[in-house]
LOLUM-709292 format. One record per residue (C-alpha): x, y, z. Coordinates in Angstrom, 3 decimals, padded with zeros to 6 digits. Layout:
! LOLUM-709292
<x:X; y:Y; z:Z>
...
! end
This chain:
! LOLUM-709292
<x:063.508; y:-052.542; z:-077.549>
<x:060.883; y:-049.820; z:-077.151>
<x:058.089; y:-052.321; z:-077.631>
<x:059.641; y:-054.568; z:-074.991>
<x:059.808; y:-051.689; z:-072.493>
<x:056.214; y:-050.730; z:-073.163>
<x:055.095; y:-054.313; z:-072.674>
<x:056.852; y:-054.495; z:-069.325>
<x:055.756; y:-051.092; z:-068.006>
<x:052.220; y:-051.269; z:-069.364>
<x:050.657; y:-053.378; z:-066.566>
<x:052.071; y:-051.012; z:-063.927>
<x:050.271; y:-048.061; z:-065.504>
<x:047.071; y:-050.112; z:-065.577>
<x:047.439; y:-050.799; z:-061.842>
<x:048.089; y:-047.153; z:-060.990>
<x:044.423; y:-046.096; z:-060.461>
<x:043.814; y:-049.070; z:-058.184>
<x:046.969; y:-048.354; z:-056.186>
<x:045.927; y:-044.716; z:-055.883>
<x:042.518; y:-045.713; z:-054.528>
<x:044.194; y:-048.105; z:-052.088>
<x:046.454; y:-045.296; z:-050.927>
<x:043.584; y:-042.859; z:-050.452>
<x:041.041; y:-045.152; z:-048.795>
<x:043.203; y:-047.650; z:-046.903>
<x:046.767; y:-046.584; z:-046.253>
<x:046.200; y:-042.894; z:-045.504>
<x:043.327; y:-043.517; z:-043.015>
<x:045.463; y:-046.131; z:-041.228>
<x:048.448; y:-043.758; z:-040.975>
<x:046.156; y:-040.991; z:-039.699>
<x:044.570; y:-043.383; z:-037.185>
<x:047.972; y:-044.483; z:-035.937>
<x:049.091; y:-040.861; z:-035.647>
<x:046.160; y:-039.628; z:-033.566>
<x:046.391; y:-042.679; z:-031.283>
<x:049.547; y:-041.012; z:-029.909>
<x:047.811; y:-037.652; z:-029.474>
<x:045.206; y:-036.087; z:-027.249>
<x:043.206; y:-035.450; z:-030.385>
<x:039.976; y:-033.493; z:-030.645>
<x:038.421; y:-032.203; z:-033.886>
<x:037.292; y:-029.005; z:-032.171>
<x:040.693; y:-028.174; z:-030.687>
<x:043.399; y:-026.295; z:-032.645>
<x:046.092; y:-028.030; z:-030.589>
<x:046.450; y:-031.801; z:-030.431>
<x:049.436; y:-032.479; z:-028.172>
<x:051.558; y:-035.590; z:-028.547>
<x:051.079; y:-037.846; z:-025.515>
<x:053.121; y:-040.872; z:-026.554>
<x:051.806; y:-044.175; z:-025.231>
<x:049.494; y:-042.551; z:-022.655>
<x:046.361; y:-043.579; z:-024.566>
<x:047.541; y:-047.188; z:-024.701>
<x:048.578; y:-047.111; z:-021.039>
<x:045.155; y:-045.797; z:-020.074>
<x:043.535; y:-048.337; z:-022.366>
<x:045.139; y:-051.363; z:-020.729>
<x:044.243; y:-050.013; z:-017.278>
<x:040.609; y:-049.402; z:-018.240>
<x:038.123; y:-051.904; z:-016.838>
<x:035.652; y:-051.050; z:-019.606>
<x:038.179; y:-052.099; z:-022.260>
<x:038.788; y:-055.518; z:-020.688>
<x:035.058; y:-056.007; z:-020.220>
<x:034.464; y:-055.119; z:-023.889>
<x:037.222; y:-057.510; z:-024.962>
<x:035.604; y:-060.315; z:-022.940>
<x:032.139; y:-059.550; z:-024.329>
<x:033.527; y:-059.449; z:-027.876>
<x:035.311; y:-062.783; z:-027.402>
<x:032.169; y:-064.462; z:-026.026>
<x:030.032; y:-063.021; z:-028.813>
<x:032.447; y:-064.043; z:-031.576>
<x:033.040; y:-067.582; z:-030.275>
<x:029.352; y:-068.307; z:-029.686>
<x:028.038; y:-066.826; z:-032.929>
<x:030.698; y:-068.263; z:-035.228>
<x:030.545; y:-071.742; z:-033.657>
<x:026.749; y:-071.964; z:-033.759>
<x:026.511; y:-070.450; z:-037.231>
<x:029.028; y:-072.980; z:-038.489>
<x:027.221; y:-075.971; z:-036.966>
<x:023.755; y:-074.864; z:-038.122>
<x:025.070; y:-073.734; z:-041.515>
<x:026.828; y:-077.058; z:-042.054>
<x:023.652; y:-078.965; z:-041.159>
<x:021.570; y:-076.855; z:-043.550>
<x:024.171; y:-077.243; z:-046.299>
<x:024.164; y:-081.035; z:-045.915>
<x:020.363; y:-081.149; z:-046.034>
<x:020.145; y:-078.772; z:-048.989>
<x:022.831; y:-080.688; z:-050.886>
<x:020.727; y:-083.878; z:-050.620>
<x:017.414; y:-082.183; z:-051.340>
<x:015.998; y:-083.738; z:-054.530>
<x:013.511; y:-080.971; z:-055.364>
<x:013.074; y:-077.280; z:-054.598>
<x:016.721; y:-076.493; z:-053.888>
<x:016.587; y:-073.071; z:-055.497>
<x:013.361; y:-072.070; z:-053.752>
<x:014.578; y:-073.226; z:-050.343>
<x:017.942; y:-071.562; z:-050.898>
<x:016.312; y:-068.253; z:-051.858>
<x:014.118; y:-068.270; z:-048.743>
<x:017.014; y:-069.123; z:-046.427>
<x:019.206; y:-066.383; z:-047.911>
<x:016.683; y:-063.603; z:-047.252>
<x:018.234; y:-062.516; z:-043.889>
<x:021.552; y:-061.726; z:-045.602>
<x:019.796; y:-059.256; z:-047.912>
<x:018.586; y:-057.225; z:-044.921>
<x:020.702; y:-054.437; z:-043.429>
<x:021.960; y:-055.104; z:-039.866>
<x:020.171; y:-051.981; z:-038.631>
<x:016.875; y:-053.287; z:-040.006>
<x:017.464; y:-056.699; z:-038.436>
<x:018.348; y:-055.092; z:-035.109>
<x:015.209; y:-052.943; z:-035.140>
<x:013.050; y:-055.913; z:-036.107>
<x:014.377; y:-058.080; z:-033.274>
<x:014.102; y:-055.168; z:-030.868>
<x:010.348; y:-055.072; z:-031.486>
<x:010.067; y:-058.852; z:-031.463>
<x:011.816; y:-059.055; z:-028.084>
<x:009.906; y:-056.219; z:-026.452>
<x:008.792; y:-057.213; z:-022.955>
<x:005.253; y:-055.848; z:-023.301>
<x:004.149; y:-056.420; z:-026.892>
<x:006.922; y:-058.508; z:-028.453>
<x:005.844; y:-061.501; z:-030.513>
<x:008.505; y:-063.687; z:-028.884>
<x:006.971; y:-063.197; z:-025.435>
<x:003.537; y:-063.835; z:-026.906>
<x:004.565; y:-067.287; z:-028.087>
<x:006.346; y:-067.960; z:-024.807>
<x:003.111; y:-067.252; z:-022.928>
<x:001.238; y:-069.585; z:-025.272>
<x:003.788; y:-072.273; z:-024.394>
<x:003.245; y:-071.681; z:-020.666>
<x:006.381; y:-069.633; z:-019.927>
<x:006.534; y:-066.179; z:-018.351>
<x:007.451; y:-063.000; z:-020.197>
<x:011.138; y:-062.129; z:-020.378>
<x:012.874; y:-058.764; z:-020.560>
<x:015.191; y:-059.922; z:-023.331>
<x:017.080; y:-056.692; z:-023.911>
<x:017.156; y:-055.304; z:-020.358>
<x:017.978; y:-058.469; z:-018.415>
<x:021.641; y:-058.850; z:-017.462>
<x:021.610; y:-062.548; z:-018.313>
<x:019.557; y:-062.383; z:-021.530>
<x:020.784; y:-059.285; z:-023.388>
<x:023.943; y:-060.851; z:-024.806>
<x:022.222; y:-064.155; z:-025.734>
<x:019.562; y:-062.052; z:-027.502>
<x:022.264; y:-060.379; z:-029.605>
<x:023.856; y:-063.753; z:-030.330>
<x:020.489; y:-065.146; z:-031.432>
<x:019.944; y:-062.164; z:-033.736>
<x:023.358; y:-062.534; z:-035.352>
<x:022.833; y:-066.290; z:-035.819>
<x:019.514; y:-065.663; z:-037.547>
<x:021.042; y:-063.212; z:-039.992>
<x:024.419; y:-064.751; z:-040.798>
<x:023.895; y:-068.522; z:-040.642>
<x:022.780; y:-068.472; z:-044.330>
<x:026.127; y:-066.883; z:-045.214>
<x:027.950; y:-069.809; z:-043.635>
<x:025.531; y:-072.233; z:-045.270>
<x:026.040; y:-070.928; z:-048.807>
<x:029.847; y:-071.125; z:-048.548>
<x:029.744; y:-074.678; z:-047.195>
<x:027.156; y:-075.682; z:-049.783>
<x:029.448; y:-074.453; z:-052.558>
<x:032.211; y:-076.582; z:-051.063>
<x:029.949; y:-079.642; z:-050.929>
<x:029.000; y:-079.160; z:-054.570>
<x:032.687; y:-079.253; z:-055.474>
<x:033.405; y:-082.629; z:-053.861>
<x:033.582; y:-085.383; z:-056.531>
<x:031.580; y:-088.609; z:-056.219>
<x:034.579; y:-090.931; z:-056.499>
<x:035.702; y:-090.741; z:-052.829>
<x:032.154; y:-091.545; z:-051.661>
<x:031.905; y:-094.467; z:-054.098>
<x:035.227; y:-095.869; z:-052.890>
<x:034.165; y:-095.474; z:-049.255>
<x:030.857; y:-097.241; z:-049.964>
<x:032.684; y:-100.155; z:-051.607>
<x:034.878; y:-100.419; z:-048.496>
<x:031.763; y:-100.626; z:-046.346>
<x:031.977; y:-097.197; z:-044.694>
<x:028.947; y:-095.990; z:-042.761>
<x:027.363; y:-092.540; z:-043.431>
<x:029.087; y:-091.131; z:-040.331>
<x:032.459; y:-092.495; z:-041.474>
<x:031.935; y:-090.965; z:-044.925>
<x:031.158; y:-087.625; z:-043.284>
<x:034.117; y:-087.867; z:-040.899>
<x:036.785; y:-089.153; z:-043.277>
<x:035.608; y:-087.887; z:-046.677>
<x:033.389; y:-084.808; z:-046.357>
<x:035.239; y:-082.974; z:-043.579>
<x:038.757; y:-083.402; z:-045.071>
<x:037.487; y:-082.299; z:-048.484>
<x:035.839; y:-079.237; z:-046.895>
<x:038.720; y:-078.319; z:-044.578>
<x:039.962; y:-075.377; z:-046.669>
<x:036.437; y:-074.044; z:-047.260>
<x:035.626; y:-074.397; z:-043.560>
<x:038.746; y:-072.422; z:-042.612>
<x:037.872; y:-069.609; z:-045.025>
<x:034.242; y:-069.467; z:-043.855>
<x:035.244; y:-069.372; z:-040.182>
<x:037.834; y:-066.678; z:-040.853>
<x:035.422; y:-064.429; z:-042.754>
<x:032.699; y:-064.743; z:-040.130>
<x:035.137; y:-064.200; z:-037.266>
<x:036.401; y:-060.955; z:-038.779>
<x:032.859; y:-059.751; z:-039.464>
<x:031.509; y:-060.722; z:-036.021>
<x:034.485; y:-059.070; z:-034.335>
<x:033.403; y:-055.628; z:-035.550>
<x:029.674; y:-055.821; z:-034.783>
<x:028.141; y:-052.413; z:-034.100>
<x:024.898; y:-051.811; z:-036.022>
<x:022.852; y:-054.474; z:-034.262>
<x:024.055; y:-053.378; z:-030.819>
<x:023.137; y:-049.780; z:-031.572>
<x:019.609; y:-050.711; z:-032.591>
<x:018.943; y:-053.257; z:-029.827>
<x:020.810; y:-052.534; z:-026.580>
<x:023.194; y:-049.583; z:-027.057>
<x:025.816; y:-051.455; z:-025.048>
<x:023.568; y:-052.061; z:-022.035>
<x:022.357; y:-053.031; z:-019.636>
<x:025.395; y:-052.080; z:-017.516>
<x:027.849; y:-052.768; z:-020.367>
<x:026.969; y:-056.471; z:-020.701>
<x:026.679; y:-056.003; z:-024.492>
<x:029.445; y:-053.408; z:-024.817>
<x:031.888; y:-054.709; z:-027.432>
<x:035.134; y:-053.170; z:-028.653>
<x:033.379; y:-051.524; z:-031.595>
<x:030.819; y:-050.031; z:-029.250>
<x:033.368; y:-048.453; z:-026.889>
<x:035.164; y:-046.978; z:-029.911>
<x:031.921; y:-045.165; z:-030.737>
<x:031.284; y:-044.373; z:-027.078>
<x:034.707; y:-042.838; z:-026.425>
<x:035.382; y:-041.358; z:-029.827>
<x:032.045; y:-039.887; z:-030.888>
<x:030.081; y:-039.384; z:-027.673>
<x:032.915; y:-038.045; z:-025.514>
<x:035.139; y:-036.835; z:-028.395>
<x:038.174; y:-038.747; z:-027.087>
<x:039.437; y:-039.464; z:-030.582>
<x:042.966; y:-040.359; z:-029.531>
<x:041.727; y:-042.923; z:-027.031>
<x:039.246; y:-044.337; z:-029.545>
<x:042.008; y:-044.573; z:-032.169>
<x:044.145; y:-046.547; z:-029.722>
<x:041.308; y:-049.049; z:-029.298>
<x:041.026; y:-049.327; z:-033.102>
<x:044.760; y:-050.050; z:-033.386>
<x:044.488; y:-052.806; z:-030.761>
<x:041.497; y:-054.267; z:-032.614>
<x:043.482; y:-054.186; z:-035.860>
<x:046.388; y:-056.024; z:-034.225>
<x:044.022; y:-058.717; z:-032.924>
<x:042.333; y:-059.176; z:-036.318>
<x:045.643; y:-059.270; z:-038.229>
<x:046.938; y:-061.859; z:-035.757>
<x:043.860; y:-064.010; z:-036.306>
<x:044.221; y:-063.723; z:-040.080>
<x:047.904; y:-064.637; z:-039.926>
<x:047.232; y:-067.684; z:-037.763>
<x:044.388; y:-068.799; z:-040.019>
<x:046.443; y:-068.389; z:-043.193>
<x:049.339; y:-070.269; z:-041.621>
<x:046.900; y:-072.985; z:-040.638>
<x:045.735; y:-073.237; z:-044.250>
<x:049.355; y:-073.300; z:-045.472>
<x:048.672; y:-070.441; z:-047.867>
<x:052.111; y:-068.958; z:-047.337>
<x:053.826; y:-072.257; z:-048.131>
<x:051.803; y:-072.716; z:-051.309>
<x:052.559; y:-069.172; z:-052.412>
<x:056.278; y:-069.675; z:-051.793>
<x:056.335; y:-072.966; z:-053.709>
<x:054.718; y:-071.329; z:-056.700>
! end
């Protein structure tokens, strides 16, 4: 009987350190964040009065918040969609490449190894209006110089281009792994039935990759939603808030103006949006149904 009890309680003791770390680094910060979102909190003030839903009421009446939400939505939709399309094309080409797959894959994956701050600084110099290499090549092609990071119509596309350059390889490597896992039998059957290459792609490749595609889109959406480093290095939310995302206004309100309660309220709203997206994506993939059936 003692041995049976030890066998049953043993795994729980093994999990205890991990649960403790989860409590310290995930649950406690969330509870603290939720608490100060209902306060007029300042780290330099001995008193942090409870204000109820005033921070949230102010938040939903703030034009800067709605502008940041719109900018974030445009950035996420454009980057994730383009990264998926380009990454899928690269994965299809790389999967059919007879020679040099490893070399080509290593070269393409280099942007992922670079920190976002380094990438942002690099593109900031490349897009400089006076001495940027991008404007140099545009002049060689017969076009005029562009103020990429200070133009109201070009600043956000410049950020989108930077994010696509860095994170398309991430999408590519996930989709390539999915392509490698597709067996040859469905393609052989489709070829016997006289299917064209497009029909094989449409009715064999895409259905086989559907779960991988959903996971890749979900991961990139979550990551793109919280972009901050690149914005800090390239535009700092400007010009005139056209690149001000939700993550940026959290920094702007919380750390520049020390409105920690207001910044915490924005973080809670961001968390609700991300959790909603995750729930919808997991429901779409039928993960809950599979887990229940098991």
